[in-house]
N, C-alpha and C positions, 0 to 999 in steps of 0.2 A: 646501139649501132656497134659493130665490129668492123674494123677493115683489116684485111690481108694482100697481101702479092702473092701471086702463083709462082711457085717456085717448078724447077723442074723434076722434084720428086715428088711434085704432086700431079706429073702428066703421063701421059703414053709415049710410046716412041714419035705420036703427031704433034706432039706438043700441046694436046687437047687434055684438060684436065679429067682425071681417070674418076666415074660416076661414083663409086665408093667415097673419094675422099672428102664429097659432099658431106657425108655425113661426119667427116673430122671438122669440118668447117661448122657446121651445126653445133658441136659438141664446144668447140672453143667459143662461140659466139655465146652461146646458152649460159657457160660458166662467166664470161664476163658480164652478162646480163644480171646473172644473179646475183654476181658482187656489186654492181652499180645499184641492184633494190637492197642491198644491205643484208642477203643470204650468204653467209660464212658457210662455205661445204666443206672445207677444214675441220672448222668447230665441228660441225654436225657429224663428220666422220669421228671426230676423237670424242664426242658424247653416245656414239654408237646407232648414229642414223645416216643412211646412204639413199642416194637416189639412182633409181636403175632404170633404162628404156624398157619398156613392156612393149611398144608398138613405133612402128615409124613409116613414113610415106616420103618418097622423092618423086619429083615430077621436073625432067629437064627439059628445057624452052629452048634454049641454044648454049651452044659452048663458051667455055669460058677458057682460056689459051695462056701458054707460058707468057709470064710478064705481065698480066691483067691485074689490076688494082680492083679487089673486088669488097663491095660493101653486103655484110649481112645484118638485116632486120629481124629481131627477133622480139615476137609478140605474145604475151600470156593471154589463152584463150577458154581456158579453163580451169578450174581449181577444186578439189573436193577435198574430204578428210584426209586422204592418204596418196592422191594422186594429181597431175597437172598436166597440163596439155599446152603446148607451144606451137607456132607456126612459124616459119623463116622463110625470108624472099631473100636471093642471092642476086646482087646486082652489079652490072658495070655500067657506070654512069647512071643513065636514067632506065638502062634497057635491063627488066628482069629475066635473069637467065634459066635460074633454079628456083621452086618454090616446094615445100614440103613440111612436115610436123612430126612434130613425136608426143607420145604420151608416156609420162614417167609415174613410178612409183615412189613412196618413201618404204623402206623397209628398215629394220633391225637386224643386229649383229647375224639373227639366224637366218636373215634373208624372208623374214616373214613380214607382210604391211604392216605399218607402223602409222599412225597418226602425227601429221606434221608436229613440231613444238610449236606451243600458241604463236610464242612471237615470230615464227617462221611464216604460219598460215598468215599473220598479219601482214607481215612485207609481201608475201604474194598477192594477199587480197587488195592489198594498195597500189599494186601494178596491173592489175586484171584488167584486160581490154574485152569487154563482152561484144 
């Protein structure tokens, strides 16, 4: 779970979060969740492995506004040899404002699909939520 406050820079002129910024929020939440699971993205990059988003879905239910404190829940829903899928729920208090998912692939320096290193796959599977 990741929390953030909506800043002016996140909003349009009406004080409502601009829809594309939710993808940035997903990115932050995903990075923090991977860190909590013991997956060191920086170390993977140094070893020549990278995560790239291949598919994304975003469903807006209700607007977030300037000053809101948002909670982003991230759940790992699928793991294969080279991909993972995550679901997100952006909430203000108990109200779900946005839901979505991403599919990501592990790639090498040439941006070719690469199997997750065994220790990374083990950490992902440990946090898998079917």
